[in-house]
C-alpha positions as CSV (number, residue, x, y, z in Angstrom):
1,M,23.8,37.2,-32.1
2,S,22.3,34.7,-29.6
3,N,19.8,32.2,-30.9
4,V,18.4,31.5,-27.5
5,L,14.6,31.9,-27.5
6,L,13.3,33.9,-24.6
7,P,10.2,32.7,-22.8
8,P,7.1,34.8,-23.3
9,P,6.5,37.4,-20.6
10,V,4.5,36.2,-17.6
11,T,1.0,37.8,-17.5
12,N,-1.7,37.7,-14.8
13,L,-4.4,38.6,-17.3
14,R,-7.6,36.9,-16.4
15,T,-8.9,34.3,-18.9
16,V,-12.5,33.5,-19.8
17,S,-12.1,30.2,-17.8
18,D,-11.1,32.2,-14.8
19,T,-14.1,34.4,-15.1
20,K,-16.5,31.5,-15.6
21,R,-15.0,29.7,-12.6
22,A,-15.4,32.9,-10.5
23,F,-19.1,33.2,-11.6
24,Y,-20.0,29.7,-10.5
25,N,-18.3,30.3,-7.2
26,Y,-20.4,33.4,-6.6
27,H,-23.6,31.7,-7.9
28,S,-23.5,28.0,-7.1
29,R,-27.2,27.3,-7.8
30,P,-28.1,25.5,-11.1
31,I,-28.8,27.7,-14.1
32,N,-32.1,27.3,-16.0
33,S,-31.0,25.6,-19.3
34,L,-33.0,28.0,-21.5
35,Y,-31.0,31.0,-20.2
36,R,-27.6,29.4,-19.8
37,R,-26.3,30.6,-23.2
38,V,-27.6,34.2,-22.6
39,I,-25.9,34.4,-19.3
40,E,-22.6,33.0,-20.5
41,E,-22.5,35.2,-23.7
42,L,-23.1,38.3,-21.6
43,M,-20.4,37.3,-19.1
44,V,-17.9,36.5,-21.8
45,E,-18.5,39.8,-23.6
46,M,-18.1,41.8,-20.3
47,H,-15.0,39.8,-19.6
48,L,-13.4,40.6,-22.9
49,L,-14.1,44.3,-22.4
50,S,-12.8,44.3,-18.8
51,V,-9.4,43.0,-19.9
52,N,-9.2,45.4,-23.0
53,V,-6.9,48.3,-22.2
54,D,-9.0,50.6,-24.4
55,F,-12.3,49.9,-22.7
56,V,-13.7,52.7,-20.5
57,Y,-16.7,52.1,-18.3
58,N,-19.5,54.7,-18.5
59,P,-23.2,54.9,-17.5
60,L,-24.4,54.2,-21.1
61,Y,-22.5,50.9,-21.0
62,A,-24.0,50.1,-17.6
63,L,-27.5,50.8,-18.9
64,G,-26.8,48.4,-21.8
65,V,-25.7,45.7,-19.5
66,I,-28.7,46.0,-17.1
67,T,-31.2,46.3,-20.0
68,S,-29.8,43.3,-21.8
69,F,-29.8,41.2,-18.6
70,D,-33.4,42.3,-17.6
71,R,-34.8,41.8,-21.1
72,F,-33.3,38.4,-21.8
73,M,-34.0,37.1,-18.3
74,V,-37.7,37.7,-18.4
75,G,-39.5,34.6,-17.1
76,Y,-36.5,33.2,-15.4
77,E,-37.4,30.7,-12.6
78,P,-36.7,30.9,-9.8
79,E,-37.3,34.6,-9.9
80,Q,-35.2,35.3,-6.7
81,D,-32.1,33.9,-8.4
82,K,-31.9,36.7,-11.0
83,E,-30.2,39.3,-8.8
84,S,-27.8,36.7,-7.6
85,I,-26.9,35.8,-11.2
86,L,-26.4,39.5,-12.2
87,S,-24.3,40.1,-9.1
88,A,-22.1,37.0,-9.9
89,I,-21.6,38.2,-13.5
90,C,-20.4,41.6,-12.4
91,Q,-18.2,40.3,-9.6
92,A,-16.7,37.7,-12.0
93,V,-15.4,40.4,-14.2
94,E,-14.2,42.4,-11.2
95,G,-17.1,44.9,-11.4
96,D,-19.4,46.3,-8.7
97,P,-23.0,45.0,-9.3
98,Q,-24.5,47.9,-7.3
99,Q,-22.7,50.4,-9.4
100,Y,-24.0,48.9,-12.6
101,R,-27.6,48.9,-11.3
102,Q,-27.3,52.4,-9.7
103,D,-25.7,54.0,-12.8
104,A,-28.3,52.5,-15.1
105,E,-31.2,53.6,-13.0
106,A,-29.7,57.1,-12.5
107,L,-29.4,57.5,-16.3
108,K,-33.0,56.4,-16.8
109,S,-34.1,58.8,-14.1
110,D,-32.4,61.7,-16.0
111,L,-34.8,61.0,-18.8
112,A,-37.9,61.6,-16.7
113,N,-40.2,64.2,-18.2
114,L,-38.0,64.6,-21.3
115,S,-39.5,64.6,-24.7
116,L,-38.0,63.1,-27.8
117,G,-37.0,66.6,-28.9
118,D,-35.3,67.3,-25.6
119,L,-33.3,64.1,-25.9
120,N,-32.2,64.9,-29.4
121,T,-31.2,68.4,-28.4
122,Q,-28.9,67.1,-25.6
123,L,-27.5,64.5,-28.0
124,A,-26.7,67.2,-30.6
125,S,-24.6,69.1,-28.1
126,A,-23.0,66.1,-26.4
127,K,-19.6,66.6,-28.0
128,T,-19.3,70.3,-27.2
129,T,-21.4,70.9,-24.0
130,D,-20.8,69.5,-20.5
131,G,-23.4,70.0,-17.8
132,N,-25.3,68.2,-15.2
133,G,-27.3,64.9,-15.2
134,L,-27.9,63.5,-18.7
135,Q,-25.9,66.2,-20.5
136,N,-22.8,65.4,-18.5
137,K,-23.2,61.6,-19.1
138,L,-23.7,62.0,-22.8
139,H,-20.7,64.4,-23.0
140,V,-18.5,61.8,-21.2
141,V,-19.4,59.2,-23.9
142,A,-19.0,61.6,-26.8
143,T,-15.5,62.7,-25.8
144,Q,-14.2,59.1,-25.2
145,A,-13.1,58.9,-28.9
146,S,-10.4,56.3,-28.2
147,A,-12.6,54.1,-26.0
148,K,-13.4,50.6,-27.1
149,Y,-16.9,50.4,-28.6
150,T,-19.2,47.6,-27.4
151,R,-22.7,46.6,-28.6
152,L,-23.9,47.0,-25.0
153,M,-23.4,50.8,-25.5
154,A,-25.7,50.5,-28.5
155,V,-28.3,48.8,-26.4
156,G,-27.9,51.6,-23.8
157,L,-28.5,54.2,-26.6
158,Y,-31.5,52.3,-27.8
159,T,-32.9,52.2,-24.2
160,L,-32.6,56.0,-24.0
161,F,-35.1,56.4,-26.9
162,E,-37.2,53.5,-25.7
163,T,-37.6,55.2,-22.3
164,V,-38.5,58.6,-23.7
165,D,-40.8,57.6,-26.6
166,L,-41.3,53.9,-27.4
167,S,-43.6,54.7,-30.3
168,A,-40.7,56.5,-32.0
169,L,-39.0,53.2,-32.6
170,E,-41.9,51.4,-34.3
171,D,-41.2,52.5,-37.9
172,K,-38.0,50.8,-39.2
173,D,-36.8,53.6,-41.5
174,S,-37.3,56.5,-39.0
175,R,-35.8,54.3,-36.2
176,E,-32.7,53.5,-38.1
177,E,-32.2,57.2,-39.2
178,M,-32.7,58.5,-35.7
179,L,-30.3,56.0,-34.1
180,K,-27.7,56.5,-36.8
181,T,-27.8,60.3,-36.1
182,A,-27.6,59.7,-32.3
183,A,-24.7,57.3,-32.7
184,E,-22.8,59.9,-34.7
185,M,-23.5,62.6,-32.1
186,L,-21.9,60.3,-29.5
187,A,-18.9,59.4,-31.7
188,L,-20.1,55.8,-31.9
189,P,-19.6,53.8,-35.1
190,A,-23.1,54.3,-36.7
191,E,-22.9,51.2,-39.0
192,K,-21.9,48.9,-36.1
193,V,-24.6,50.4,-33.9
194,D,-27.2,49.7,-36.6
195,K,-26.2,46.1,-37.1
196,D,-25.9,45.4,-33.4
197,L,-29.3,46.8,-32.7
198,E,-31.0,44.8,-35.4
199,L,-29.4,41.7,-34.0
200,Y,-30.5,42.8,-30.5
201,R,-34.1,43.2,-31.6
202,S,-34.0,39.9,-33.5
203,N,-32.6,38.0,-30.5
204,L,-35.2,39.5,-28.2
205,D,-37.9,38.2,-30.6
206,K,-36.3,34.7,-30.7
207,M,-36.0,34.6,-26.9
208,A,-39.6,35.6,-26.5
209,Q,-40.6,32.8,-28.9
210,A,-38.4,30.3,-27.0
211,Q,-40.0,31.4,-23.7
212,E,-43.5,30.8,-25.1
213,V,-42.5,27.3,-26.3
214,M,-41.1,26.6,-22.9
215,K,-44.3,27.8,-21.2
216,D,-46.3,25.4,-23.5
217,I,-44.0,22.5,-22.7
218,L,-44.2,23.1,-18.9
219,E,-48.0,23.5,-19.1
220,A,-48.4,20.3,-21.0
221,E,-46.2,18.5,-18.5
222,R,-48.2,19.9,-15.6
223,K,-51.4,18.7,-17.1
224,K,-49.9,15.2,-17.7
225,R,-48.9,15.0,-14.0
226,E,-52.3,16.1,-12.9
227,Q,-53.9,13.5,-15.2
228,R,-51.7,10.7,-13.9
229,A,-52.4,11.7,-10.3
230,Q,-56.1,11.8,-10.9
231,A,-56.0,8.4,-12.6
232,K,-54.1,6.9,-9.7
233,A,-56.6,8.4,-7.2
234,D,-59.6,7.0,-9.2
235,S,-58.3,3.4,-9.5
236,P,-58.5,1.0,-6.5
237,T,-55.1,-0.4,-5.3
238,A,-56.6,-3.9,-4.8
239,E,-59.9,-5.7,-5.0
240,T,-61.5,-6.5,-1.7
241,V,-62.6,-10.2,-1.3
242,A,-65.2,-11.0,1.4
243,P,-64.3,-13.9,3.7
244,P,-66.7,-16.8,3.8
245,D,-69.4,-16.6,6.5
246,V,-69.4,-19.7,8.7
247,T,-73.1,-19.3,9.5
248,D,-73.9,-20.0,5.9
249,T,-72.3,-23.5,5.9
250,P,-75.0,-26.0,4.7
251,D,-76.3,-28.6,7.1
252,A,-75.4,-32.2,6.7
253,P,-78.0,-34.2,4.8
254,E,-80.5,-36.2,7.0
255,T,-80.4,-40.0,6.7
256,E,-83.5,-42.1,6.4
257,E,-84.2,-44.5,9.2
258,A,-84.2,-48.2,8.3
């Protein structure tokens, strides 16, 4: 038997570094420091899913991506850079940013005029009943038993309930029970969904607090700049010294005659 070690097979699988490099090629403007970690964590998570053979894209995942991005990017400045950043993330993982946005918006549109009871009814029949609109999309998720689970799908599920009846999520016990049942109806791991959504809510609270702190800091800096500018405007740059007036020169003293 030969003892020659064969080299590992060559693979063209994209790395996290490849994806980050692609992102900064698509979006070359500086990233606001408060949001850099949020952006990179979302990008890395999407990268790891995109190279996983068991991952299957679906509208619930797209809704989770768009909701996470929009919620955590609240207050980003400059505002006009947000869509460029989202587009760069999607393109960096070889996705179509328009598809993500369109699929997310279409899923939310399917919820228009639905009650909480209507949503639960369609969730209850997701595994067995295909159909149009929301029912079809829920059926696709529920029948992808071998597909890779991601917390972004949990965020998408949470957004369904949030869109239909935000008040239904206020009570912790009823919220957890409702989401657990919904996860089971969609063949999602209920325990992971629960943990991921608690972390999601906690991180949203932390981000909101950080944004408020940043607002206070920026406001304090703005006031300081205004005060310095006002102080500079109020103080003269140099004292003005009047030149001597030659007409005021005293006459020479008169001499007495001998």
